[in-house]
C-alpha positions as CSV (number, residue, x, y, z in Angstrom):
1,M,-47.9,42.7,17.5
2,G,-46.6,42.9,13.9
3,I,-48.8,43.3,10.8
4,S,-49.0,40.0,9.0
5,S,-49.9,41.5,5.6
6,P,-48.2,44.8,5.2
7,G,-49.8,47.0,2.5
8,I,-53.5,46.2,3.2
9,G,-54.1,49.6,4.7
10,S,-52.3,51.7,2.0
11,G,-52.3,49.4,-1.0
12,L,-48.5,49.7,-1.3
13,D,-46.3,46.7,-2.3
14,I,-44.4,46.9,1.0
15,Q,-43.0,43.4,0.7
16,G,-41.6,44.1,-2.7
17,I,-40.2,47.5,-1.7
18,V,-38.5,46.0,1.4
19,A,-37.1,43.0,-0.6
20,K,-35.4,45.4,-3.1
21,L,-33.9,47.5,-0.4
22,V,-32.7,44.4,1.5
23,A,-31.2,43.1,-1.8
24,L,-29.2,46.3,-2.1
25,E,-28.0,45.7,1.5
26,K,-26.9,42.2,0.6
27,Q,-24.9,43.1,-2.5
28,P,-21.5,42.7,-0.7
29,L,-22.5,39.1,0.1
30,Q,-22.2,38.1,-3.5
31,Q,-18.7,39.5,-3.8
32,L,-17.8,37.7,-0.5
33,Q,-19.2,34.4,-1.8
34,V,-17.2,34.7,-5.1
35,K,-14.1,35.4,-3.0
36,A,-14.8,32.4,-0.7
37,S,-15.1,30.2,-3.8
38,G,-11.7,31.4,-5.0
39,L,-10.1,30.9,-1.6
40,N,-11.4,27.3,-1.4
41,A,-10.2,26.6,-4.9
42,K,-6.7,27.8,-3.9
43,L,-6.8,25.6,-0.8
44,S,-7.7,22.6,-3.0
45,A,-5.0,23.6,-5.5
46,F,-2.3,23.8,-2.8
47,G,-3.5,20.4,-1.4
48,Q,-3.0,18.9,-4.9
49,L,0.5,20.4,-5.2
50,K,1.3,19.2,-1.7
51,S,0.4,15.6,-2.7
52,Q,2.5,15.9,-5.9
53,I,5.5,17.4,-4.0
54,A,5.2,14.4,-1.6
55,N,5.3,12.0,-4.5
56,L,8.4,13.8,-5.9
57,Q,10.0,13.6,-2.5
58,D,9.4,9.8,-2.5
59,Q,10.9,9.4,-6.0
60,A,13.9,11.6,-5.1
61,A,14.4,9.6,-1.9
62,K,14.8,6.4,-4.0
63,L,17.5,8.1,-6.1
64,A,19.1,9.6,-3.0
65,S,19.4,6.2,-1.3
66,G,22.9,4.8,-1.8
67,S,21.6,1.2,-1.2
68,N,19.2,1.5,-4.1
69,W,22.2,1.9,-6.4
70,E,23.8,-1.2,-5.0
71,T,21.0,-3.7,-5.5
72,M,21.9,-6.8,-7.3
73,A,19.8,-8.9,-9.7
74,V,19.9,-12.6,-10.4
75,T,19.1,-14.0,-13.9
76,S,18.7,-17.6,-14.8
77,S,18.8,-19.5,-18.2
78,N,16.0,-21.7,-16.9
79,A,13.6,-19.9,-14.5
80,G,11.5,-23.0,-14.2
81,A,14.4,-24.8,-12.5
82,V,16.3,-22.1,-10.7
83,V,15.5,-18.5,-9.7
84,G,17.2,-16.2,-7.2
85,T,17.4,-12.9,-5.4
86,A,20.5,-11.0,-4.2
87,T,21.3,-8.4,-1.6
88,S,23.9,-5.6,-1.9
89,A,26.3,-8.0,-0.1
90,A,26.4,-10.2,-3.2
91,A,29.3,-9.8,-5.6
92,P,28.9,-9.9,-9.4
93,T,29.4,-13.4,-10.5
94,S,28.2,-16.3,-12.6
95,F,28.0,-20.0,-12.1
96,S,26.4,-23.2,-13.4
97,M,23.8,-25.1,-11.3
98,E,22.3,-28.6,-11.7
99,V,19.4,-30.0,-9.6
100,G,19.5,-33.8,-9.0
101,Q,16.5,-34.1,-6.6
102,L,13.9,-32.0,-4.8
103,A,13.3,-32.0,-1.1
104,R,10.2,-33.8,0.1
105,A,8.5,-34.7,3.3
106,Q,8.1,-38.2,4.7
107,S,4.7,-39.8,4.2
108,A,3.2,-43.0,5.5
109,G,-0.2,-44.6,5.5
110,S,-2.1,-47.2,7.5
111,G,-4.0,-50.2,6.4
112,V,-7.8,-50.1,5.8
113,F,-10.2,-49.6,8.7
114,G,-13.9,-49.8,8.6
115,T,-15.6,-46.4,8.3
116,G,-16.0,-44.9,11.8
117,T,-13.9,-47.7,13.4
118,A,-11.9,-46.9,16.6
119,P,-8.3,-48.1,16.1
120,G,-7.8,-48.8,19.8
121,T,-6.5,-47.1,22.9
122,G,-3.1,-46.3,24.3
123,T,-0.4,-43.7,23.6
124,L,1.3,-42.7,20.4
125,K,4.8,-41.2,20.7
126,I,5.9,-39.1,17.8
127,Q,9.4,-37.8,17.3
128,L,11.2,-36.1,14.4
129,G,14.6,-37.2,13.2
130,T,16.6,-38.8,10.4
131,W,16.1,-42.3,8.9
132,A,19.0,-44.2,7.3
133,K,19.3,-47.5,5.5
134,G,16.4,-50.0,5.0
135,G,15.1,-48.2,1.9
136,F,15.3,-44.7,3.3
137,T,18.5,-43.8,1.4
138,S,20.2,-44.8,-1.7
139,E,22.4,-47.0,0.5
140,D,19.8,-49.7,1.1
141,D,22.1,-52.0,3.1
142,G,20.3,-53.1,6.2
143,T,17.8,-52.4,8.9
144,A,16.4,-48.9,9.0
145,E,18.0,-46.7,11.6
146,F,16.4,-43.6,13.2
147,T,18.5,-40.8,14.7
148,P,16.3,-38.5,16.8
149,G,16.5,-34.8,16.1
150,S,16.8,-32.0,18.7
151,G,13.1,-31.7,19.3
152,S,11.3,-33.4,22.1
153,E,9.1,-36.5,21.7
154,V,5.4,-35.7,21.7
155,S,2.9,-38.1,23.4
156,I,-0.7,-38.3,22.3
157,D,-3.1,-40.2,24.5
158,I,-5.9,-42.2,22.8
159,T,-7.9,-43.2,25.8
160,A,-11.6,-43.2,24.6
161,A,-12.8,-46.4,23.2
162,D,-14.9,-44.5,20.7
163,D,-12.0,-42.4,19.3
164,T,-12.4,-43.0,15.6
165,L,-9.7,-42.6,13.1
166,A,-10.9,-39.1,12.4
167,K,-10.6,-38.2,16.1
168,V,-7.1,-39.7,16.3
169,A,-6.1,-37.6,13.3
170,A,-7.5,-34.4,15.0
171,K,-5.5,-35.2,18.2
172,I,-2.3,-35.7,16.1
173,N,-2.8,-32.4,14.3
174,A,-3.5,-30.5,17.6
175,A,-0.4,-31.9,19.3
176,G,2.1,-29.9,17.3
177,A,4.3,-32.9,16.8
178,G,5.7,-31.8,13.4
179,V,3.4,-34.0,11.4
180,N,0.0,-33.7,9.7
181,A,-2.6,-36.4,9.8
182,T,-5.4,-36.9,7.3
183,V,-8.1,-39.6,6.9
184,L,-8.5,-40.9,3.4
185,R,-11.9,-42.6,2.6
186,D,-12.8,-44.7,-0.4
187,A,-15.0,-47.7,-1.2
188,S,-12.9,-50.0,0.9
189,G,-12.9,-48.0,4.1
190,E,-10.7,-45.4,5.8
191,R,-6.9,-45.0,6.0
192,L,-4.8,-42.7,8.2
193,L,-2.2,-40.8,6.3
194,V,0.6,-39.1,8.2
195,R,3.0,-36.6,6.6
196,S,5.9,-34.5,8.0
197,S,5.0,-30.8,8.2
198,A,8.4,-29.8,6.7
199,T,10.5,-31.3,4.0
200,G,14.1,-32.6,4.3
201,E,15.9,-35.6,5.7
202,A,15.9,-34.3,9.2
203,S,12.1,-34.0,9.2
204,G,11.5,-37.7,9.0
205,F,9.2,-39.1,11.8
206,R,8.9,-42.2,14.0
207,I,5.7,-43.2,15.7
208,Q,5.8,-45.6,18.5
209,A,2.7,-47.1,20.1
210,L,2.1,-48.1,23.7
211,D,-0.9,-50.3,23.0
212,D,-3.4,-51.0,25.8
213,D,-3.8,-54.5,24.4
214,G,-0.2,-55.3,25.7
215,N,1.4,-55.8,22.3
216,N,3.1,-52.8,20.7
217,S,4.0,-54.3,17.3
218,D,1.2,-56.6,16.3
219,A,-1.5,-56.0,13.7
220,A,-4.2,-55.2,16.2
221,G,-5.2,-52.3,18.4
222,L,-3.3,-49.0,18.4
223,S,-0.2,-50.8,17.1
224,R,-1.7,-50.5,13.6
225,L,-0.8,-46.7,13.7
226,A,2.8,-47.2,14.7
227,F,5.7,-46.5,12.3
228,D,9.0,-47.8,13.7
229,P,10.7,-50.2,11.2
230,Q,13.9,-50.1,13.3
231,N,12.0,-52.0,16.0
232,A,9.9,-54.1,13.6
233,S,6.8,-52.0,14.3
234,N,5.2,-51.4,10.9
235,G,1.6,-50.5,11.4
236,L,2.0,-47.7,8.9
237,S,3.6,-48.3,5.5
238,L,6.1,-45.8,4.1
239,T,4.9,-44.1,0.9
240,L,7.6,-41.4,0.6
241,A,10.9,-41.1,2.4
242,A,12.0,-37.7,3.6
243,R,14.8,-36.3,1.6
244,D,16.8,-33.1,0.9
245,T,17.2,-31.1,-2.3
246,L,20.5,-32.2,-3.9
247,A,22.2,-29.9,-6.4
248,T,25.6,-29.0,-7.7
249,I,27.1,-25.5,-8.2
250,N,30.0,-25.5,-10.6
251,G,30.2,-29.2,-9.9
252,V,30.3,-29.0,-6.1
253,Q,27.4,-30.8,-4.4
254,V,25.2,-28.8,-2.1
255,K,22.0,-29.7,-0.3
256,S,19.1,-28.1,1.4
257,S,16.2,-29.3,3.6
258,N,13.8,-27.4,1.4
259,T,13.9,-26.0,-2.1
260,T,15.9,-22.9,-1.1
261,F,19.6,-22.4,-0.8
262,A,19.9,-19.3,1.4
263,D,23.6,-19.2,2.2
264,A,25.4,-21.3,-0.5
265,I,26.7,-18.0,-2.0
266,D,27.1,-14.8,0.0
267,G,24.2,-12.5,-0.5
268,V,22.4,-14.8,-2.9
269,T,19.2,-16.8,-2.3
270,L,18.5,-19.5,-4.8
271,T,15.2,-21.4,-5.2
272,V,14.9,-24.5,-7.3
273,G,11.7,-25.7,-8.8
274,Q,12.5,-28.9,-10.8
275,V,15.1,-31.5,-11.5
276,T,17.3,-30.4,-14.4
277,T,18.5,-32.3,-17.4
278,A,21.1,-29.7,-18.4
279,P,23.1,-27.1,-16.5
280,V,21.4,-23.8,-15.6
281,E,23.5,-20.7,-16.1
282,V,23.0,-18.2,-13.2
283,N,24.3,-14.6,-13.3
284,V,24.5,-12.1,-10.5
285,K,25.0,-8.5,-11.5
286,R,24.0,-4.9,-10.7
287,D,20.3,-4.3,-10.9
288,T,20.4,-1.5,-13.5
289,A,16.8,-2.1,-14.5
290,G,15.6,-1.1,-11.0
291,A,17.7,2.1,-11.0
292,R,16.5,3.0,-14.5
293,N,12.9,2.6,-13.4
294,N,13.6,4.9,-10.4
295,I,14.9,7.6,-12.8
296,T,11.9,7.4,-15.1
297,A,9.6,7.4,-12.2
298,F,11.2,10.6,-10.9
299,V,10.8,12.2,-14.4
300,D,7.1,11.2,-14.5
301,S,6.6,12.7,-11.0
302,Y,8.3,16.0,-11.9
303,N,6.4,16.3,-15.1
304,A,3.0,15.8,-13.3
305,L,4.0,18.5,-10.9
306,N,5.2,20.8,-13.6
307,N,2.0,20.4,-15.6
308,A,-0.2,21.0,-12.6
309,L,1.7,24.2,-11.8
310,A,1.6,25.4,-15.4
311,E,-2.2,24.8,-15.5
312,M,-2.8,26.6,-12.2
313,T,-0.7,29.6,-13.0
314,K,-1.6,30.2,-16.7
315,Y,-3.4,33.1,-18.1
316,N,-5.2,33.0,-21.4
317,P,-5.4,36.6,-22.9
318,A,-7.8,35.4,-25.7
319,D,-10.7,34.7,-23.3
320,K,-9.1,36.4,-20.3
321,S,-9.4,33.3,-18.2
322,A,-6.9,32.6,-15.5
323,G,-5.7,29.5,-13.6
324,T,-6.6,29.0,-9.9
325,L,-3.2,30.2,-8.8
326,Q,-2.5,32.7,-11.6
327,G,-0.5,35.6,-10.0
328,D,0.1,33.7,-6.8
329,S,3.7,34.5,-5.7
330,T,4.0,31.3,-3.8
331,A,3.1,29.1,-6.7
332,V,5.2,31.0,-9.1
333,G,8.2,30.9,-6.7
334,L,7.7,27.1,-6.3
335,Q,7.7,26.6,-10.1
336,S,10.9,28.6,-10.5
337,A,12.7,26.9,-7.6
338,L,11.9,23.4,-8.9
339,R,13.2,24.2,-12.4
340,Q,16.4,25.6,-10.9
341,L,16.9,22.5,-8.8
342,V,16.2,20.0,-11.5
343,G,18.2,22.0,-14.1
344,G,21.1,22.5,-11.8
345,M,24.3,20.6,-11.4
346,G,24.7,17.3,-9.7
347,A,27.5,16.5,-7.2
348,P,30.6,18.3,-8.3
349,G,33.6,16.4,-9.7
350,G,31.5,13.6,-11.0
351,E,31.4,12.1,-14.5
352,F,27.9,13.5,-15.0
353,G,27.3,17.2,-14.5
354,R,23.6,17.7,-15.3
355,L,20.5,15.5,-16.0
356,S,21.0,16.3,-19.7
357,D,24.3,14.3,-19.5
358,L,22.2,11.2,-18.7
359,G,19.7,11.8,-21.5
360,V,17.1,13.6,-19.4
361,Q,16.4,17.0,-21.0
362,F,14.1,19.9,-20.6
363,Q,11.4,20.6,-23.2
364,A,9.9,23.9,-24.2
365,D,6.9,23.4,-21.9
366,G,9.2,22.9,-18.9
367,T,8.7,19.1,-18.8
368,L,11.5,16.5,-18.9
369,K,12.0,13.9,-21.6
370,V,14.1,10.8,-21.4
371,D,16.4,9.9,-24.3
372,A,16.4,6.1,-23.9
373,T,19.6,5.5,-25.8
374,K,21.6,8.0,-23.9
375,L,20.2,6.9,-20.6
376,D,21.0,3.2,-21.3
377,A,24.6,4.3,-22.0
378,A,24.7,6.1,-18.7
379,M,23.3,3.1,-16.8
380,A,26.5,1.3,-17.8
381,K,28.2,3.5,-15.2
382,P,26.2,2.9,-12.0
383,D,28.8,4.2,-9.6
384,A,28.9,7.6,-11.5
385,L,25.1,7.7,-11.5
386,K,25.1,7.0,-7.8
387,A,27.5,9.9,-7.1
388,F,25.4,12.3,-9.3
389,F,22.2,11.6,-7.4
390,S,23.0,10.3,-3.9
391,A,26.3,12.0,-2.8
392,D,25.5,13.3,0.7
393,E,27.7,15.9,2.2
394,A,25.5,17.0,5.1
395,G,23.6,19.7,3.3
396,T,26.4,21.3,1.3
397,A,26.7,22.2,-2.3
398,A,28.4,18.9,-2.9
399,D,25.2,17.0,-2.3
400,G,23.8,14.9,-5.1
401,M,20.9,16.2,-7.1
402,A,18.3,13.8,-5.6
403,V,19.6,14.6,-2.1
404,R,19.0,18.3,-2.6
405,I,15.5,17.8,-4.1
406,K,14.5,15.5,-1.3
407,A,15.7,18.0,1.3
408,F,13.9,20.8,-0.6
409,A,10.6,18.8,-0.6
410,T,11.0,17.8,3.0
411,G,11.4,21.4,4.1
412,M,8.3,22.5,2.1
413,L,6.2,19.6,3.6
414,G,7.4,20.3,7.2
415,V,5.2,21.7,10.0
416,D,6.7,25.1,9.4
417,G,7.1,24.7,5.6
418,M,5.5,26.6,2.8
419,F,2.5,24.3,2.5
420,A,1.7,24.5,6.2
421,T,2.1,28.3,6.2
422,K,0.1,28.8,3.0
423,T,-2.7,26.5,4.2
424,Q,-3.0,28.3,7.5
425,S,-3.1,31.7,5.7
426,L,-5.8,30.6,3.3
427,Q,-7.8,28.9,6.1
428,G,-7.6,32.1,8.1
429,A,-8.9,34.1,5.1
430,V,-11.8,31.6,4.6
431,K,-12.7,31.9,8.2
432,R,-12.7,35.7,8.0
433,N,-14.7,35.6,4.9
434,A,-17.3,33.5,6.5
435,S,-17.5,35.9,9.4
436,D,-17.9,38.8,6.9
437,Q,-20.7,37.0,5.2
438,E,-22.4,36.4,8.6
439,R,-22.2,40.1,9.4
440,V,-23.7,41.1,6.0
441,V,-26.6,38.6,6.5
442,E,-27.1,39.8,10.1
443,R,-27.0,43.5,9.0
444,A,-29.5,42.8,6.1
445,S,-31.7,41.0,8.5
446,R,-31.8,43.9,11.0
447,R,-32.4,46.3,8.1
448,E,-35.3,44.2,6.9
449,E,-36.8,44.3,10.3
450,Q,-36.4,48.1,10.5
451,L,-37.8,48.6,7.0
452,L,-40.8,46.4,7.7
453,A,-41.5,48.3,10.9
454,Q,-41.2,51.7,9.2
455,Y,-43.4,50.7,6.3
456,S,-45.9,49.0,8.5
457,R,-46.3,52.3,10.5
458,L,-46.6,54.2,7.2
459,D,-49.2,51.7,6.0
460,A,-51.2,52.1,9.2
461,N,-51.1,55.9,9.0
462,L,-52.1,55.9,5.4
463,G,-54.9,53.5,6.3
464,K,-56.2,55.9,8.9
465,L,-56.0,58.9,6.5
466,S,-57.8,57.0,3.9
467,A,-60.6,56.1,6.4
468,L,-60.8,59.8,7.5
469,S,-61.0,60.9,3.8
470,T,-63.8,58.5,3.2
471,Y,-65.7,59.7,6.2
472,V,-65.2,63.4,5.3
473,N,-66.5,62.7,1.7
474,Q,-69.5,60.9,3.1
475,Q,-70.3,63.9,5.4
476,I,-70.0,66.4,2.5
477,T,-72.3,64.3,0.4
478,M,-74.9,64.2,3.1
479,W,-74.6,68.0,3.6
480,N,-75.1,68.6,-0.1
481,K,-78.3,66.5,-0.2
482,K,-79.7,68.4,2.8
483,S,-79.0,71.7,1.1
484,D,-80.8,70.5,-2.1
485,N,-83.9,69.7,-0.1
């Protein structure tokens, strides 16, 4: 059984003595903790560098991609009326475009029904197609004619006597017939509004009614929801006729079922937004703005990485402070390799030899700076820029600069690359450090137990000696008194 309060017998500060001796035993722990902090700081630093290398890889990949140098841009003198996009299949060109009318969907509405009224029972047959004549086109020269489209006719059964106008609209919407139905309410009652789901002449609709009252074209029962002017069935009244977008390109008429012309010009998609009162000039040319942005984004990414490396590897002799990776051969080697890559030559034989030829120059602190005027002049030669950055000769010295930088970054980020190797090494050191700390703590704990046991025995022995001394002194005192008597 251990002594709960060592020192009672002897008066010695056993706890204080043991604590100081154990503290001496734990001195290596402080050094190990400082080392662990440094290792974790290095792990964090390399994690930050890895992220920035990945970003540099992404930016280099954009410059290394040949397709990014072949993108085309579309500009318009009236972006409210005409805008466009272009793929690399488009050829540089310019043309004039005028918009005469915009595509729209067919719309029709019923007469007024009392609120909550059931319009009748039977079957509504809805089909999409094209209307002609009878007010549906500019050639209003006779009875309307409907030409069914390729889609199938959709039948909608209205069989419940209490199917209100709202329920009919819901059934139409659920049928997927290519039209949308809405109930409009005002002070006079309810109306059924039907509209094509898509715009364009071919998205017109016909609604035929098979009315359970036996008459499919009168003004009673389900016939009131029919729309078939070709067969004199006009329960719904036309509010808007379906039509295509009509435009001219260099005076040649073109049309579209919506507001987009996807194949009028190879590689170019045009979208119109309003009818024009004057020709709109449209130009298709190389997208130098996108390529220029890619170059400046690469410079920004490199500078961020360069600054991080400079901060991590610096040493300040004035206050003798050092960066997290000061003296780390891996970080110093990475810094040197990047500067050699970026400061090196592009693809041989090209019009541009180095980044400085494009207006991207090294500064004293190792960062890159863009000379906007010189870069703008270089952008006028997109094919030469493409060769400088993206020439790909299967890993040879003839590769473009961006291709080489991308390959370098890919290797460093790979499963066997520098970052993986360095991270594994540091993690191993952290693990060993943690084990060393545990051993120091365990050794100090065992030492504390030993010291407490030793001093407890000493305390007990001293206590016994003290008791014996007291007893002897008492006996001597008694003997002395007897002698005096």
